[in-house]
C-alpha positions as CSV (number, residue, x, y, z in Angstrom):
1,X,106.6,84.5,128.3
2,X,109.9,82.9,128.8
3,X,112.2,85.9,127.5
4,X,110.2,88.6,128.0
5,X,112.5,90.0,131.0
6,X,110.2,89.1,134.8
7,X,113.1,88.6,136.4
8,X,115.1,92.4,135.2
9,X,111.3,94.0,135.9
10,X,110.8,92.6,139.6
11,X,115.1,93.7,140.5
12,X,114.4,96.6,138.9
13,X,111.3,98.0,140.8
14,X,112.7,96.4,143.8
15,X,116.1,98.7,143.8
16,X,113.3,101.8,143.4
17,X,111.2,100.5,145.5
18,X,114.0,100.5,148.4
19,X,115.2,103.4,147.1
20,X,112.5,105.2,147.4
21,X,112.3,103.6,151.0
22,X,109.4,102.0,151.2
23,X,111.0,98.7,152.1
24,X,113.0,99.2,155.3
25,X,113.1,95.8,156.9
26,X,114.9,95.0,153.5
27,X,114.4,92.8,150.8
28,X,114.4,88.4,150.1
29,X,115.4,86.5,147.1
30,X,114.7,83.3,145.4
31,X,115.1,81.8,142.5
32,X,113.3,79.1,142.4
33,X,114.4,77.7,139.0
34,X,110.7,76.5,137.6
35,X,111.3,75.6,134.7
36,X,114.2,73.9,134.6
37,X,114.8,69.5,135.1
38,X,115.3,70.6,138.6
39,X,112.8,73.0,140.5
40,X,113.5,73.9,143.9
41,X,110.9,73.3,146.3
42,X,109.5,75.4,149.0
43,X,110.7,73.4,151.4
44,X,114.5,73.4,149.9
45,X,113.4,77.3,149.5
46,X,112.3,77.7,153.1
47,X,115.9,77.3,154.2
48,X,117.5,79.5,152.2
49,X,115.0,82.7,153.9
50,X,116.3,81.1,156.9
51,X,119.1,81.5,156.2
52,X,119.2,85.2,154.4
53,X,117.5,86.0,158.2
54,X,120.1,84.5,160.1
55,X,118.7,81.7,160.9
56,X,121.5,78.6,160.3
57,X,123.2,75.2,161.4
58,X,122.5,74.5,165.4
59,X,119.6,77.4,165.5
60,X,117.5,75.4,162.3
61,X,114.7,73.4,163.4
62,X,114.6,70.1,162.9
63,X,112.0,69.8,160.9
64,X,109.9,71.2,157.8
65,X,106.8,71.9,159.4
66,X,108.8,73.6,162.3
67,X,110.9,75.7,160.1
68,X,108.1,76.5,158.0
69,X,106.7,78.1,162.2
70,X,109.8,79.7,162.2
71,X,110.0,81.5,159.6
72,X,106.4,83.5,159.4
73,X,107.3,84.3,163.7
74,X,110.5,85.7,162.5
75,X,108.4,87.7,159.2
76,X,105.1,88.4,162.4
77,X,107.5,89.5,164.4
78,X,110.0,92.2,162.4
79,X,108.5,95.2,162.1
80,X,110.0,97.0,159.9
81,X,108.8,96.2,156.6
82,X,109.9,93.8,153.8
83,X,110.0,92.3,150.7
84,X,110.4,88.9,149.3
85,X,111.1,88.0,145.2
86,X,110.4,85.1,144.6
87,X,111.0,83.8,140.4
88,X,110.4,82.1,138.2
89,X,108.3,79.8,140.1
90,X,106.1,77.3,137.9
91,X,103.6,76.2,140.2
92,X,101.9,77.5,143.2
93,X,103.6,74.9,145.5
94,X,106.4,76.6,145.5
95,X,105.7,79.3,146.8
96,X,101.9,79.1,149.0
97,X,104.2,77.9,151.6
98,X,106.5,81.3,151.2
99,X,103.7,83.9,152.2
100,X,104.2,85.1,155.4
101,X,101.5,85.1,157.4
102,X,100.6,89.0,157.7
103,X,100.2,91.3,155.1
104,X,102.2,93.4,157.0
105,X,104.9,92.9,154.1
106,X,105.1,92.6,150.2
107,X,105.4,89.4,148.2
108,X,106.5,89.9,144.6
109,X,106.5,86.5,142.4
110,X,107.3,85.9,138.8
111,X,106.2,83.2,136.4
112,X,105.1,82.0,132.8
113,X,102.3,80.6,134.4
114,X,99.4,82.5,135.5
115,X,98.1,81.2,138.8
116,X,94.4,82.7,138.1
117,X,92.3,80.3,140.5
118,X,94.3,82.7,142.8
119,X,93.4,85.2,144.4
120,X,96.4,87.5,143.1
121,X,96.9,90.8,141.8
122,X,98.8,89.5,137.9
123,X,100.6,91.8,135.7
124,X,101.1,90.9,132.8
125,X,104.1,91.4,130.2
126,X,104.0,92.2,127.1
127,X,107.3,92.5,124.9
128,X,108.8,96.3,123.8
129,X,107.1,98.9,122.0
130,X,109.1,98.8,118.5
131,X,110.5,102.7,120.2
132,X,111.9,100.4,122.9
133,X,113.4,97.9,121.3
134,X,115.3,100.4,119.5
135,X,116.6,102.1,122.7
136,X,117.7,98.7,124.2
137,X,119.3,98.1,121.0
138,X,121.4,100.7,120.7
139,X,122.2,102.0,124.7
140,X,123.3,98.7,125.1
141,X,126.4,99.1,122.3
142,X,126.8,102.1,123.2
143,X,126.6,101.8,126.8
144,X,129.9,99.4,126.2
145,X,131.5,101.6,124.0
146,X,130.0,105.4,123.1
147,X,132.2,105.3,119.5
148,X,129.7,102.7,118.4
149,X,127.5,104.5,115.8
150,X,126.1,101.5,114.3
151,X,122.2,102.4,115.7
152,X,122.2,105.7,114.3
153,X,123.9,105.1,111.0
154,X,122.0,102.3,110.4
155,X,118.4,103.0,111.9
156,X,116.2,100.6,109.8
157,X,118.3,98.3,110.1
158,X,118.5,98.2,113.6
159,X,114.6,98.1,113.3
160,X,114.3,95.5,111.8
161,X,116.6,93.6,113.6
162,X,114.4,94.4,116.9
163,X,111.2,93.0,114.0
164,X,112.9,89.7,113.8
165,X,113.7,89.3,117.3
166,X,109.5,90.1,118.4
167,X,111.0,92.4,120.3
168,X,111.8,90.7,123.1
169,X,113.7,91.7,125.5
170,X,116.3,87.9,125.9
171,X,116.1,88.2,121.7
172,X,117.3,91.7,122.0
173,X,120.1,91.2,124.7
174,X,121.0,88.4,122.5
175,X,121.1,90.4,119.5
176,X,122.8,93.1,121.4
177,X,125.7,90.7,122.6
178,X,126.3,89.6,118.9
179,X,126.6,93.5,118.3
180,X,129.4,93.6,120.9
181,X,131.0,90.8,119.2
182,X,131.0,91.8,115.6
183,X,131.9,95.6,116.7
184,X,133.0,95.7,112.7
185,X,130.3,94.7,110.9
186,X,127.3,96.3,110.6
187,X,124.2,95.8,112.0
188,X,122.7,95.0,108.6
189,X,124.8,91.8,107.8
190,X,122.8,90.4,111.4
191,X,119.9,91.1,110.3
192,X,121.3,89.3,106.9
193,X,121.9,87.0,108.9
194,X,119.5,86.3,110.9
195,X,116.3,85.9,108.4
196,X,118.0,84.3,106.0
197,X,118.0,81.2,109.0
198,X,115.1,78.3,108.7
199,X,115.6,79.3,112.5
200,X,115.8,82.3,113.7
201,X,115.6,80.9,116.9
202,X,118.6,78.6,116.4
203,X,120.5,81.6,114.4
204,X,120.9,84.2,117.5
205,X,122.0,81.3,119.8
206,X,124.1,80.4,117.7
207,X,126.4,84.4,118.6
208,X,124.6,83.9,122.0
209,X,127.7,85.9,124.5
210,X,126.9,84.2,127.3
211,X,124.9,85.1,130.7
212,X,123.6,87.8,131.3
213,X,123.4,90.2,134.9
214,X,122.2,87.3,137.1
215,X,123.8,84.6,135.7
216,X,121.5,83.4,133.9
217,X,122.6,81.4,130.2
218,X,122.0,84.6,127.0
219,X,119.9,81.4,125.2
220,X,117.0,81.5,123.2
221,X,115.2,77.9,122.5
222,X,116.2,76.9,125.3
223,X,113.7,79.0,127.6
224,X,110.9,78.7,124.8
225,X,111.9,74.4,124.4
226,X,111.1,74.0,129.3
227,X,107.6,76.0,127.9
228,X,107.0,73.7,125.4
229,X,108.6,69.8,127.4
230,X,105.9,71.1,130.3
231,X,102.4,71.4,128.0
232,X,99.9,68.2,128.6
233,X,100.9,66.9,125.1
234,X,97.0,68.8,123.6
235,X,98.0,72.0,124.4
236,X,101.7,70.7,123.2
237,X,99.8,69.5,119.8
238,X,98.0,72.4,119.9
239,X,100.8,74.6,119.9
240,X,102.5,73.2,117.2
241,X,99.8,73.5,114.2
242,X,98.8,76.9,115.4
243,X,103.0,77.6,114.7
244,X,101.5,76.0,111.0
245,X,98.2,78.2,110.7
246,X,98.4,80.9,108.2
247,X,98.5,84.5,108.9
248,X,99.9,85.9,111.8
249,X,96.3,86.3,113.7
250,X,93.6,82.9,113.6
251,X,90.2,82.4,114.9
252,X,88.9,80.3,116.6
253,X,86.7,78.9,113.8
254,X,90.1,78.5,112.0
255,X,91.3,76.5,115.0
256,X,88.6,74.5,115.3
257,X,89.3,72.7,111.2
258,X,93.3,73.2,112.1
259,X,93.4,71.2,115.1
260,X,90.3,68.5,114.5
261,X,88.4,69.5,118.2
262,X,85.2,71.1,118.8
263,X,85.6,74.5,119.7
264,X,84.6,74.1,122.8
265,X,87.9,71.8,124.2
266,X,89.7,74.4,121.3
267,X,88.9,77.5,123.5
268,X,89.6,75.6,126.4
269,X,93.5,74.6,125.4
270,X,93.5,78.5,123.7
271,X,92.9,79.5,127.4
272,X,95.4,76.8,129.7
273,X,98.2,78.4,126.6
274,X,96.9,82.2,127.2
275,X,97.9,81.4,131.2
276,X,101.7,79.5,130.0
277,X,101.6,82.9,127.8
278,X,102.6,80.9,125.1
279,X,99.4,82.4,123.0
280,X,97.9,85.7,122.7
281,X,94.0,86.7,122.3
282,X,93.6,89.5,120.3
283,X,89.7,91.7,121.0
284,X,88.2,93.4,118.3
285,X,87.6,97.0,118.0
286,X,84.5,96.5,120.0
287,X,86.3,93.8,122.6
288,X,83.6,91.2,122.1
289,X,84.1,87.7,123.2
290,X,82.9,85.9,119.4
291,X,85.7,88.5,117.6
292,X,88.6,87.4,119.7
293,X,92.0,86.1,117.8
294,X,94.6,84.4,118.9
295,X,98.1,85.0,117.8
296,X,101.5,83.7,118.8
297,X,104.4,85.5,119.2
298,X,107.2,85.4,115.7
299,X,110.2,83.4,117.4
300,X,107.5,80.7,119.4
301,X,105.9,80.2,116.1
302,X,109.4,80.0,115.2
303,X,110.5,77.0,117.3
304,X,107.3,75.4,116.7
305,X,107.9,75.2,113.2
306,X,110.8,74.4,113.9
307,X,109.7,72.2,116.4
308,X,107.7,70.2,113.5
309,X,110.1,70.8,111.1
310,X,112.6,67.7,112.8
311,X,109.8,65.4,112.9
312,X,108.2,62.9,110.1
313,X,104.9,61.9,112.6
314,X,104.4,65.7,113.2
315,X,105.4,67.6,109.7
316,X,102.5,64.7,108.1
317,X,100.1,65.4,111.6
318,X,100.7,69.3,110.1
319,X,99.5,68.5,106.4
320,X,96.7,67.1,107.2
321,X,95.9,69.8,109.5
322,X,96.7,72.8,107.0
323,X,94.1,70.3,105.2
324,X,91.8,71.1,107.1
325,X,92.0,74.7,107.2
326,X,91.6,75.0,103.9
327,X,88.7,72.3,103.3
328,X,87.8,75.5,106.1
329,X,88.1,78.2,104.4
330,X,87.1,77.0,100.5
331,X,83.8,76.5,102.5
332,X,83.5,79.8,104.4
333,X,85.3,81.5,101.1
334,X,83.1,80.3,98.5
335,X,79.7,80.6,99.9
336,X,80.8,85.1,101.1
337,X,82.2,85.0,97.8
338,X,79.3,84.1,96.2
339,X,77.0,86.6,98.0
340,X,78.7,89.4,96.9
341,X,78.6,88.0,93.5
342,X,74.6,87.2,94.3
343,X,71.6,88.3,91.6
344,X,68.2,88.2,92.4
345,X,66.6,84.6,91.8
346,X,69.8,83.2,92.8
347,X,69.5,80.6,95.1
348,X,70.4,82.2,99.1
349,X,73.7,80.2,100.0
350,X,74.0,79.8,103.9
351,X,75.6,81.3,106.1
352,X,75.6,84.9,104.9
353,X,72.6,87.0,104.4
354,X,74.3,90.0,104.0
355,X,76.5,91.5,101.5
356,X,78.2,93.1,104.4
357,X,77.9,89.9,106.4
358,X,80.1,88.0,103.4
359,X,82.2,91.3,103.6
360,X,83.0,91.1,107.8
361,X,83.6,87.9,107.7
362,X,86.3,88.5,104.4
363,X,87.7,90.6,106.7
364,X,88.5,89.0,109.5
365,X,90.0,85.9,107.6
366,X,92.0,88.5,104.8
367,X,95.2,87.4,106.3
368,X,94.7,84.2,107.0
369,X,93.3,83.7,103.0
370,X,96.1,85.3,101.4
371,X,99.0,84.0,103.5
372,X,97.2,80.3,103.2
373,X,97.6,81.1,99.2
374,X,101.3,81.2,99.3
375,X,100.7,77.3,99.9
376,X,99.7,76.1,96.3
377,X,103.3,76.3,96.0
378,X,103.9,73.7,97.4
379,X,101.8,70.1,95.3
380,X,100.1,68.8,98.0
381,X,98.0,72.0,98.0
382,X,97.9,73.2,94.7
383,X,94.1,72.4,92.8
384,X,92.8,73.5,96.3
385,X,94.7,77.1,96.4
386,X,93.9,77.6,92.8
387,X,90.0,77.8,93.7
388,X,90.6,79.4,97.2
389,X,91.8,82.8,94.6
390,X,89.2,82.5,92.9
391,X,87.1,83.2,95.5
392,X,89.0,85.9,96.9
393,X,89.5,88.2,94.0
394,X,86.1,90.1,94.7
395,X,86.6,90.5,97.3
396,X,89.9,91.8,97.1
397,X,88.9,94.0,94.3
398,X,85.5,96.0,96.3
399,X,87.9,96.4,99.0
400,X,91.1,97.4,97.1
401,X,93.8,94.9,97.7
402,X,95.2,95.2,95.7
403,X,98.3,94.4,96.5
404,X,97.3,91.5,98.8
405,X,95.4,90.4,95.0
406,X,98.9,89.9,92.3
407,X,100.3,88.0,95.8
408,X,97.1,85.7,95.0
409,X,96.7,85.9,91.4
410,X,100.7,84.8,90.9
411,X,100.1,82.2,93.1
412,X,97.4,80.4,92.0
413,X,99.1,81.3,88.3
414,X,102.1,78.7,89.8
415,X,99.9,76.4,91.3
416,X,97.1,76.0,88.2
417,X,100.2,75.5,86.1
418,X,102.1,72.5,87.5
419,X,98.6,71.3,88.3
420,X,98.4,71.1,84.6
421,X,94.7,72.8,85.6
422,X,94.4,75.3,82.4
423,X,91.4,76.3,83.3
424,X,92.2,76.8,86.5
425,X,95.0,78.8,85.3
426,X,93.4,80.9,82.2
427,X,91.5,82.2,85.6
428,X,94.0,82.6,87.3
429,X,96.0,84.8,85.0
430,X,92.1,87.2,84.0
431,X,92.3,87.5,88.1
432,X,96.0,88.5,88.0
433,X,95.4,91.2,85.0
434,X,92.6,93.0,87.1
435,X,95.1,92.6,90.7
436,X,97.8,94.8,87.9
437,X,95.9,97.0,86.4
438,X,94.6,98.0,90.2
439,X,98.4,99.2,90.6
440,X,98.5,100.6,87.6
441,X,100.4,98.1,86.0
442,X,98.8,98.2,82.3
443,X,101.1,97.1,80.2
444,X,101.6,93.1,81.8
445,X,98.0,93.4,82.7
446,X,97.0,93.4,78.8
447,X,99.7,90.5,78.9
448,X,98.3,88.4,81.5
449,X,94.5,88.8,79.7
450,X,96.5,88.4,76.6
451,X,97.3,84.8,77.9
452,X,94.0,84.2,79.7
453,X,92.3,84.6,76.4
454,X,94.5,82.5,75.0
455,X,94.4,79.5,77.1
456,X,90.7,80.3,76.2
457,X,90.3,79.3,73.6
458,X,92.5,76.7,73.1
459,X,90.8,75.0,75.2
460,X,87.8,76.2,73.4
461,X,85.7,77.8,76.3
462,X,83.7,80.3,74.4
463,X,82.5,82.3,77.9
464,X,85.2,82.2,79.3
465,X,86.7,83.5,76.1
466,X,84.6,86.7,76.4
467,X,85.6,87.5,79.5
468,X,88.9,87.1,79.1
469,X,88.2,89.9,75.3
470,X,86.3,92.0,78.0
471,X,88.9,92.7,80.4
472,X,92.1,92.7,78.3
473,X,89.8,95.8,76.1
474,X,89.6,97.6,80.1
475,X,93.2,96.8,80.2
476,X,93.9,98.4,76.5
477,X,92.2,101.0,77.2
478,X,94.0,102.0,80.0
479,X,97.0,101.5,78.2
480,X,95.9,104.4,75.6
481,X,95.8,101.6,72.9
482,X,92.1,102.8,72.4
483,X,91.2,101.1,69.2
484,X,92.8,98.1,70.2
485,X,90.3,98.3,73.6
486,X,86.9,98.9,70.8
487,X,87.3,96.0,68.5
488,X,88.4,93.5,72.0
489,X,85.4,94.6,73.5
490,X,83.5,94.3,70.6
491,X,84.8,91.1,70.4
492,X,83.0,90.0,74.0
493,X,79.8,91.8,73.6
494,X,79.3,89.7,70.2
495,X,80.7,86.5,71.8
496,X,78.7,86.9,75.1
497,X,75.0,88.3,73.0
498,X,75.8,84.8,71.4
499,X,76.1,82.6,74.2
500,X,73.2,84.8,75.9
501,X,75.1,85.9,78.9
502,X,73.5,88.8,79.7
503,X,75.6,90.2,82.9
504,X,78.5,89.5,80.2
505,X,76.5,91.7,77.6
506,X,75.7,94.0,79.7
507,X,79.2,94.4,80.9
508,X,81.0,94.0,78.2
509,X,78.6,97.2,76.9
510,X,79.4,99.3,79.7
511,X,83.1,99.1,79.3
512,X,82.7,99.5,75.5
513,X,81.5,103.0,76.2
514,X,84.1,104.2,78.1
515,X,86.2,103.6,75.3
516,X,83.9,104.9,72.9
517,X,83.9,107.8,74.8
518,X,87.2,108.3,74.5
519,X,87.5,108.1,70.7
520,X,85.6,110.9,70.5
521,X,82.5,109.2,69.7
522,X,80.1,110.3,72.4
523,X,77.1,109.7,71.0
524,X,77.8,106.2,70.8
525,X,78.9,105.8,74.6
526,X,75.7,107.7,75.6
527,X,73.9,104.1,73.6
528,X,76.4,101.7,75.2
529,X,75.8,103.4,78.7
530,X,72.5,103.1,77.9
531,X,72.1,99.6,77.5
532,X,74.5,97.8,79.8
533,X,72.3,100.3,82.5
534,X,69.5,98.5,81.4
535,X,70.7,94.9,81.5
536,X,72.4,95.1,84.9
537,X,69.2,96.7,86.6
538,X,67.0,94.0,84.4
539,X,69.6,91.1,85.8
540,X,69.5,92.9,89.0
541,X,72.8,93.4,89.9
542,X,72.9,96.7,91.8
543,X,76.2,97.5,92.1
544,X,76.4,96.8,88.4
545,X,74.0,99.3,87.2
546,X,75.8,101.7,89.9
547,X,78.8,102.0,87.7
548,X,76.6,102.2,84.3
549,X,74.5,105.3,85.3
550,X,78.4,107.2,86.3
551,X,80.5,106.4,83.3
552,X,76.8,107.2,81.7
553,X,77.3,110.5,83.5
554,X,80.2,111.3,81.8
555,X,79.3,110.8,78.6
556,X,76.5,112.9,79.1
557,X,78.5,115.7,80.7
558,X,80.9,115.4,77.5
559,X,77.7,115.4,75.3
560,X,76.8,119.2,76.6
561,X,73.5,117.1,78.9
562,X,74.6,118.6,81.9
563,X,71.4,118.4,83.4
564,X,70.8,115.0,82.8
565,X,74.8,114.1,83.0
566,X,74.5,115.7,87.2
567,X,71.1,113.2,87.4
568,X,72.8,109.9,86.5
569,X,75.7,110.7,88.8
570,X,73.3,111.3,91.8
571,X,71.3,108.0,90.4
572,X,75.2,105.7,90.7
573,X,75.7,107.8,94.1
574,X,72.6,106.3,95.5
575,X,73.0,103.2,94.7
576,X,76.5,103.3,95.8
577,X,75.5,104.3,99.6
578,X,72.9,101.9,98.8
579,X,75.1,99.1,98.8
580,X,77.8,100.1,100.7
581,X,80.2,101.1,97.7
582,X,82.7,103.9,98.6
583,X,84.4,103.1,96.1
584,X,82.1,103.7,93.4
585,X,80.1,106.7,95.3
586,X,83.4,108.3,95.8
587,X,83.6,108.5,91.7
588,X,80.1,109.8,91.0
589,X,80.9,112.5,93.7
590,X,83.9,113.3,92.0
591,X,83.3,113.8,88.5
592,X,80.0,115.0,89.5
593,X,82.1,117.6,91.1
594,X,84.8,118.2,87.9
595,X,81.5,118.9,86.3
596,X,79.8,121.6,88.3
597,X,83.1,122.9,87.6
598,X,83.2,123.0,84.6
599,X,80.5,124.7,84.3
600,X,81.2,127.5,87.4
601,X,79.5,126.1,90.0
602,X,82.3,126.6,92.5
603,X,80.7,125.9,95.2
604,X,78.4,122.7,94.6
605,X,82.4,121.5,93.1
606,X,83.7,122.0,96.7
607,X,80.8,120.2,98.3
608,X,81.2,117.6,96.4
609,X,85.2,116.8,95.9
610,X,84.7,117.1,100.5
611,X,81.8,114.0,100.1
612,X,84.0,112.7,97.6
613,X,86.8,112.5,99.8
614,X,85.5,111.0,102.8
615,X,84.0,108.0,100.3
616,X,87.4,107.5,99.2
617,X,88.3,107.1,102.6
618,X,85.3,104.6,103.1
619,X,87.0,102.9,100.5
620,X,90.9,102.3,101.6
621,X,92.1,105.0,98.6
622,X,94.1,107.7,99.8
623,X,95.4,108.8,96.7
624,X,92.1,108.8,95.3
625,X,91.2,111.0,98.8
626,X,93.9,113.6,98.7
627,X,93.3,114.0,94.7
628,X,89.4,115.1,95.6
629,X,91.1,117.2,98.6
630,X,92.8,118.7,97.0
631,X,90.9,119.8,94.0
632,X,88.4,121.1,96.7
633,X,91.2,123.1,98.4
634,X,91.5,124.5,94.6
635,X,88.3,126.4,94.8
636,X,86.9,129.6,96.1
637,X,85.1,129.2,99.4
């Protein structure tokens, strides 16, 4: 892409090659200015090359055809190998006539466009690695003034500055130049300035220090503008819309919704933009073509957002595109969520035949889904976002992405409140409480569930109120308010029973059993978990049945019924593995290990702790993994 450092790399490589004697015949360099308003033609370039080879004035042939003949003849006759650098080409017509008619010499071409149709060896340049970006800034400052200790003093600030520059060499050069000029100010001040700017490219260009070593202006936005202006209308439209896409990487399906075009058309446009180095394909771990996602460089995205923001018609086009993406996400997130919550006897929803397929879709789209929920802060998208947030709750809980869940639920609370959607707001408060519990903010969770309960009571929604009491009871118990928890969970159980809601009743019994056990009422807890297990089994909810078995094991262990507890944990583990519910598997194994340790079986305990650590790793629960390994290490081998 523009600003990636093509010319600098080509020139540096040429100097090193000359220094090693690779090109005793010398080096020719022509700047074709391919992205200027008046690019150099091949006919103009051949005159410069002939002049460098000593052919000028009266010796110069009168017509372009004879000039090319003279140029190729000179190269063919030259015994010492030469290197020809054709810099900054935008079209093959600029350089194809300049290629030597012999393979004796070498040619290096730089361009923002990849000429896939030509049999040329291609070297794509990526942005710098983060550590190299930091080194570039630090070295630029130190080379100017060896007393400049800002990079060493402000390690975090210089890393953030490199991130804001997208690790693009041109942007990094500009930032370094700005820091030289403001040598009495710290790096953090520039970071704050760029971060707070609506368009980082404009913020960098405002402080641009002039020209580089090649005489080129050190400005970023014109580089991006020239690339954008050269695009055909459909490519330019897709680039603008991609800048609006939620998340850093976007799947082809979502881009089709964004652009309102067929997949074959979109893929062709994306490949063209990739050839122009304006989008980047990102392959999955297995590298299959079907799993390719697409991303824009951060500064290209910022540029695209600026183009859209500056035109009312483009803003409306962008809002319609975002509505289409939300529709796409709502359709498939709803279907995937339905599959995660599916119970035997219910209708099988479209697309996702297995729970694993639904989880895989959520995994691929998670960043975009979470980012799209943030659109709910705009009134236009509020209602759709409330529904989308609700569709994400089960998945984010399953995968234990609690920070994402908090952000999603907070955005949904705000959007529902602004839209006057009281039931949606209650659901959002409820999900926020669950997410807050996941990050350990239990008192805030109590407040969130209380708010949900009050809204549902006011609306006369008894089934929803039962859910709120159930979740409030869990939060109260985790906050150490066990007696209040027993009361809340008993209320939830009674409401579920009155409504004939067996899955809800099973959940309330399970949670009530935990509270009863913590209150010292162990036999009542055994009965409660047994009732929960039977109800979950009756409705076919295998993951929840596994949870009931696990909690039953805890109660049986405290009641001294050790072998029954071991059997309960084993059944829970079997079901969790069947469902690939790795956090539940980790819990069952950890509790089994704890029981073995309590009754004096250290070898069995150690093995179970290590298995628990492996399961927690699969569940994205690093703190639990560490805890299980620590317990295993403390036991004798």
